[in-house]
N, C-alpha and C positions, 0 to 999 in steps of 0.2 A: 720752427719745430722745437719742442722742449720735452724731454723725458724727466719727470720729477723724481728726485730722490736717488741716492746712490744704491739703495736696495734694489733698484731696477737694473743695476749693472751698467749704467751709462751716466757719464757726467752731464750736467745740464748743457746741452748743445744750444748755442746761441741762435735765436731766430733773426730774421732780417732786421728786426728792430733793435737788436743788441740785448737780449734778456740775459741777466747775469747768472752765473752758475752758483751752486750752493757754497756758502762761505766756509763751511766746515769740511775739512779734508778727512776722509776715512782712512783707516790703516791700509786698505787695499786700493789706494788711488794715488795718483801722481797729479799735482796741481800746476797749471800753466796760466799765468796772466797774459792776456792778449791785448797789446796796445794797438787798437784798430781805428780806422777812420772811415765811417760810413756816411758822414756829412761833410759839408764844406766844399771848396773848389776841387779838391783832389779825390772826392768820393768815388767817382767812376773808376779810379785806379785801385782805391783802397778796398772796395767791396769784393772784387774777384780774388784778390790776394788773400784776404781774410777768409773768404769762403773756402779756398783751396786748403788751407791749413786745417780749418775746422772740419771740412768734409773728410780729410784723412784721419784726423783723430776720431771722428765719429765712426768711420769705417773700421779702424783698428778695434775699437770697442765692440762693434756689432759683429764683425767677422771673426775676430780672434779672442774676444773677451778681454781686450787690453793687451799690454805688453807683459808677457809671461804672467798673466792673471791680474795685473795691476791696471786698473781702469784709469783712463785719462780724464781729468777734470780741468775744465778751462773757464775762464771768465774774461769777457770783453770789457774794455774801458775805452770810451770814445775820446780820441785825442784831436780829431778834426785836423790832423797833421800840424798841430801846434805844439812847439817844444815845451812850453810851460805846462800845458794841460797833460802832455805825455809824462813829465816828470812827476806831476801830482798823481796821475794814475798809478805809476809804478810805486810811489811811496805808500799809497793807500793799499795796494794789493800784495806787496812783496812779503808782508808777514803772514800770509795765509799758506805758507809752505812753498813758495816759489823757488825753483832751482834754475830755471831758464827764462829769459825775456827776449822778446823780439821788438825792438824799438820802432821799427818800420819808418825810420826817419833818421837821416844823418845828424840832424841837430839834437834830437833826443839822445842818440847814441853817444855823442860827445858828452852830454851832461851826465849820463849814467856811468861812464867809464870810471871816473875818479873813485867812486865808492864801491865799485864791484868787489874788490878784495874783501871789504868789510861786510857787504851784503851777502857775499857767498852766493851769488846768482850769476850764472853764465849769461853773457850778452852774445846772442847769435845775430850778426849783422851780415847776412849773406848777400854779397854784391853791393853794399852800401856802407856808410860809416867812415871811420878812420882807417885808411889804408895801412898806416904804420902800426896799427894794433895787430897786424899779422905777425909781428915779432913777439912770439910767446914768452920770450925771456923777460920782456918788459910788461907785457899785457897778458898775464896768464889766465884771465877770466874772460877774454874777448876772442871771439872766433869769427873770421871773415870768409871762411870756405863757402863755396868753392873758388871764388875769385874776387878781385877788387878793382876799383876804378883805375889805379895806376897800371895794373896789368892790362886792363881793357884798352887804355889809352895807347899803350905801347903796341898792343895787338892791332889796333886800328891803323897805326902808322905802318906796321909791317904789311897789312892788307893793302893799304894804298900804295906802298912801294911795289908790291907784286902787280897791282893794276897798272902802274905806270911803267913796268918793265924792268924793275930792279930798284934797290934801295938808293943807288947812286943817282937814279933819275929824279929823286925828291929835291935835289938842290935847285933852288930858285922857284919851287912851286909855292903857291899861296894857299894856306889852309886857314879857314875861319872857324873859330869855336864860339857857338852861341850857347850861352850857359845861363841857368837859373841863378840869379844873384843871391846865393846862400852858401852855407858851408858845403852843401851838397854839390852845388854847380861849380865851385872853386876847386874841388878835389883834383881834377886831372891837369890843372894849369901847370903845376910844378914839373910833372913828367913831360908834357908836351913842349914846354919851354926848353927843357934839357935836351930833348931830342931835336928840337929846331936847331939848337947850337951845334949839336953833333952831326946832323944830317943836312943842314943848310936850307931848310924850307923856311918860309916866313909865316909866323903865326900871328893872327889877329884875334883878339878876345873881345867878345861883344856881350855885355851883361844884360839880361832881362829881368826886370823886377817882378816880384810876386803880384798876382798870380800868373802873369805872363800874357795877358791879352793885348797889351800895348807894345807892338814891335815895329812900328812904322819907321822910326829912326834906324833901327837895326838893319832893316831890309833896304833902306836908302843907301846905307854904307855898303851893303852887299853888292848893290847895283854899281856903285862907284868902284869898289875894289875888285869885282869880278874874280873871286877866288876859284881855284881849281877844285877844291873840296870844301865841303862844310861838315863839321861835326856838331851834332845837336845834343846838349846835355840838359834836357828839360824834364818837366813833369806836369801832369794834368793838362789843363787847357792850353798851356804854353806850347806843347807839342802839336796840338791841332792847328793852332794859329801859325806856328812856324812852317808846317808842311803846306798850309794853304798859301802862305805868303811866297814860299819857294815856287809853288805852282804858278802863281800869279806873276812872279818875276821871270818865269821861264827858265829857272835854274834846273839843270839836269839831275833828276832825282837819283839817278844811278850813282851820282857822286856826292850824295848826302847820306851820312851815317849817323844814326841816333845811338846814344847810350842805351843799355838794356832797359832803362826806365822810360825810354822814348820809343819803345818798339812793341807796343801792345795794340790790340784791336781798337781800343778806344781812341788811339792816336791817329789812325788811318781811315777807319770807317767813315767819318764825316766827309772825307774827300773821295772815298770809294775808289773807282777805277782811275781817277785822275792822279792818285797817289802811287800808281804802279811804278815799280822801279826803286822806290825808297828802301833803304837798308837800315838795319840796326844790329847791335851786338846782342848776344844772348849766351847763356851758359847751359841751356837745355833745349830740347826739341819743342816745337810747336805742334798743335793738333791734338786730337783725342784718341788716336788709334793705338792705345796701349792696353794690354790685358788688365792692368790695375784700374784704368779709367772705366772700362766696360764693367768691372766688377763693382766699382763705386756706384755706378748707375743702377745696377741691380740690387746691391745690398743696402745702399742708403736711400736713393731716390725711389727705386722700385718698391721699397717697403714704406714709402711715405715719411721717411725720417730726415730728409734734406731740407734745405732752405726753400722757401716759397720762390718759385722762378729760378732757383739756383742752378738747375740742370743746364741751363743755357750757357753757363760759364765754363762748363767742362771742356777742356782742350784749349781754351783761350790762354794766351801767354801768361798773364798774371795769376790765373787760377793754377796753371801748371807750376808756377814759381812757388805758390803757397804750398802745394803738394810736396815739393822738394824740401821746403822748410820743415814740414812734418816729418818726412822721411829721415832727414838728417837727425832731427831731435830723438825720435823714437829708436833709431839705431844706436845713437850715443847712449841712450838710456839702457838699452838692451846690453850694450857693451859694459856699462858700470854694473849692472845686475850680476852679470857673469863673473866679473872680477872680484866683487866684494861679497858675493853670496847673499844678496839681499833682494827684497822685492821693491819696496819704495826706496828710492835712493835720495841722499841728502845733497847739498850743494857741492861739497868737496868731491863726492863720488861721481856726481853728474859732470863736473869739470874734467875729472879723469877720463870719463867716457868719451867726451868730445876730443880730448887731447890725444887719445889713442884710437881714434876712429879710423877705420880702414874699410870704407864702403866700396867694395870691389864691383866690377861690372858683373861678375857671376851672381853676386848678392842682389844687385839691381834687377837681374833677370828673374831671380826667385821672387822678387816683390812685384813682378809684372811690369817692369820698367826697362826692359831690354832696349838698349840704343837711345834711352832717353837723355842720359848725360854721361860724362866721363867718370870713372871711378875717382873717389875722394879719399886721400890719405893725409891725415893731419899728424903732426909731431909737436914735440915740446917747443922747438924753435920756430916752426912754420905752422901758423894757425890758418893759413890761406889754402895750402894744398896745391901749389904750382900754378893755379889760376888760368887754365885754358879758356879760350873764347871762341864762339862760333859767330858767323855773319848770316843773318836771315834777311829775306827780301819779301816785300809785299807785292803780290801779282794782281792786285785789284780786288781780290776776294779773300785771300788767305795768305798766311805767312809760310815761306819755305826756306829751309836751311840750304845755303848756297856755298858753304865753305866746309872744309875739314876743321877740326879743332886747331886753333892757332895758339902756339905757346907764346906767352908774353916774353918780352926781352928781359929775362931774369938777370942778366948781366948788368942791366940798367936799373930795373925796379927793386931788386933785393938790396943793393947798396943804399938806395934812396930810403927804403924802408928802415934799414938798420940805423942810418944816420939820424933819421927823424925820430925814431924810437929812442935812441940814445940821448938826443936833446930833451925829449919828454922826461926820460928817467932822471936826468941831471936836474931839470927844472923842478921836479916833483920829489926829489930826494929818494928815489927808488933805486935799490940795488938789484940789477938784473939777475935773474936766475942763471945757473949754469946748466945747460941742457946736454 
């Protein structure tokens, strides 16, 4: 679907083939470059996430006429989940008025961070990227809200401890981490190793190379070691293969927990009912029974303004996550508009909007998302927002939330963040801000 021209009151919404938006930004519009991947081995994951963000932007324009009268303009650039392509996309699009970018890849995030202060473009990496970028004193332009990999790793250990009957029962337990052999997959290792020393469990780390289809050696070792728990830090086809291998090995899926990028429909549907019991982290609800989602069906898809076959993604985990990205962005933008008394905001103003975001649960309810996620409050020093984590479980047909929000071990994670951020600041000659 595409509506031509800003005079129609809608930015060029990208069709399933990735039609670009107009290059010229009007005075009553806000431009967003979208680094998406609808091709390559990770496309089944990239498509619903991208659709979710665009569906929300489209909805805001159609339902509300934009954010306080400012239409949202977006432009997709295909990265195929390739870091080099992602950086090229950003360099090509940032000059069109970009104030926020979603790298949608830990590798791309790492590459964009050093120039963010010069580009004056906010990097929103919700649930991925550099965890130490949560320290806003060193990384003022990077926001990791609502949670990060290190917070999730510590929440997983808390959850496992509770299942075992107490944190003291972790001593002597064997936990295997099967991870994507990339910057993304390596993110939790530091936290898990520290907690292993602290709590006495034995951690085994097993790398799987891109794209993740070859895992025979990994599962041979699983059969030999017979771990008590498996943590899966995968993406794309790697997740499907790992879950199938766990089933074939006879591993109890109740004791296998995936990172939130290993917990979508595309990961478990190929195994169907056989994947029943498998668990994964998340930071928002699954399913489509929210007033906002029903309204998107009516306003966007009911009017024929959505993606071809896009309605099938509504309520899926990654589509829901794309919605949350759109909500955080527009609420930060609204925040900046109010503070500075402007319509279209610039990069510095948008950054302030993010850094002072207080997305309360009452505001979420107003947006039609009551119970969808926990409130998010960002501060100068904390760009993560406390990082609570949920556990969801596949019942053979759908995902269900099976835990309350689990607070991360802040006494462990925050010092790690500050130490790592301080080392980055020293290496890059950055003087941290005083918050």
